[in-house]
C-alpha positions in Angstrom: -5.2 12.1 -9.8 -1.8 11.6 -11.4 1.1 9.3 -10.7 3.0 12.2 -9.1 0.1 12.6 -6.6 0.7 9.1 -5.2 4.3 8.1 -4.5 5.5 4.7 -3.4 8.2 4.1 -0.8 9.5 1.3 1.3 8.8 1.9 5.0 12.5 1.1 5.8 13.7 4.0 3.7 14.3 7.3 5.5 11.2 9.5 5.5 11.6 12.8 3.6 9.8 16.1 3.3 8.8 15.1 -0.3 6.7 12.2 1.1 3.7 14.5 1.9 1.1 12.4 3.8 2.6 8.9 4.6 0.0 6.2 4.4 0.9 2.7 5.5 -1.0 0.3 3.2 0.0 -3.0 4.9 -2.2 -5.2 7.1 0.7 -5.9 9.5 3.0 -3.4 11.2 6.5 -3.7 9.6 9.0 -5.7 11.6 11.6 -3.9 13.6 10.2 -0.4 13.3 8.8 1.9 15.9 6.0 4.2 15.1 8.3 7.2 15.8 10.9 5.9 13.3 8.3 5.0 10.6 6.7 8.4 10.7 3.3 7.1 9.5 0.5 9.6 9.3 -2.3 7.1 8.6 -2.3 3.3 8.8 -5.0 1.8 6.5 -4.9 -1.9 7.3 -8.2 -2.6 5.6 -7.0 -1.5 2.2 -4.3 -4.1 2.2 -4.8 -7.6 0.7 -6.8 -10.0 2.9 -4.7 -12.2 5.2 -5.7 -15.2 3.2 -4.5 -13.6 -0.1 -1.3 -12.3 1.4 -0.4 -15.7 2.9 -1.2 -17.4 -0.4 0.9 -15.1 -2.5 3.9 -15.2 -0.1 5.8 -12.8 -2.5 6.1 -15.6 -5.0 6.7 -13.8 -8.3 5.2 -16.7 -10.3 1.9 -16.0 -8.6 2.0 -12.2 -9.4 -0.6 -12.2 -12.2 -3.1 -14.2 -10.1 -2.3 -12.2 -7.0 -2.9 -8.9 -8.9 -6.2 -10.2 -10.3 -7.4 -11.4 -6.9 -6.4 -8.2 -5.1 -8.1 -6.0 -7.7 -11.3 -8.0 -7.1 -10.9 -7.4 -3.3 -10.5 -3.7 -4.0 -13.6 -3.5 -6.2 -15.6 -5.1 -3.4 -14.2 -2.9 -0.7 -15.8 0.4 -2.0 -16.1 2.0 1.4 -12.4 1.6 2.3 -11.3 2.7 -1.2 -13.5 5.9 -0.8 -11.9 6.5 2.6 -8.4 6.1 1.1 -9.2 8.6 -1.7 -10.4 11.1 0.9 -7.3 10.5 3.0 -5.0 11.0 0.0 -6.3 14.5 -0.7 -4.0 16.1 -3.3 -1.0 13.9 -2.7 0.4 11.1 -0.5 3.0 8.5 -0.3 2.0 4.8 0.0 4.4 3.2 2.4 4.9 -0.6 2.1 7.2 -3.2 3.6 7.9 -5.6 0.7 11.5 -5.8 -0.6 10.3 -6.2 -4.2 9.6 -2.7 -5.5 7.8 -3.9 -8.6 5.7 -6.8 -7.3 3.8 -5.6 -4.2 0.3 -4.6 -3.3 1.1 -0.9 -3.1 1.9 -0.9 -6.8 -1.4 -2.5 -7.6 -3.3 -0.1 -5.3 -1.7 3.0 -6.9 -2.5 1.7 -10.4 -6.1 0.9 -9.3 -6.6 4.4 -8.1 -5.1 6.0 -11.2 
């Protein structure tokens, strides 16, 4: 699997034909979006960081290294859901996420983990 096979995109950006399969990788549905507007093909809540980890991190960039380490540990333990995600991706997919920070979010960690 290559980086080109898994694209990242904010859920608030307009969907495009280049997105291929759109997989929402958030535990919570993004605020203010209808399912029709988001155009999500698959919502994989269980691949997202645990509620406890997400609340602890609270998008505090100072906690990024520790958040990354803890989320990777969760992914390694969650083999069944990781396998389901790999199957869902197929040849290509776009991981859709809600965070404003495009560099420090769980979708970035997830894509790197899979690659």
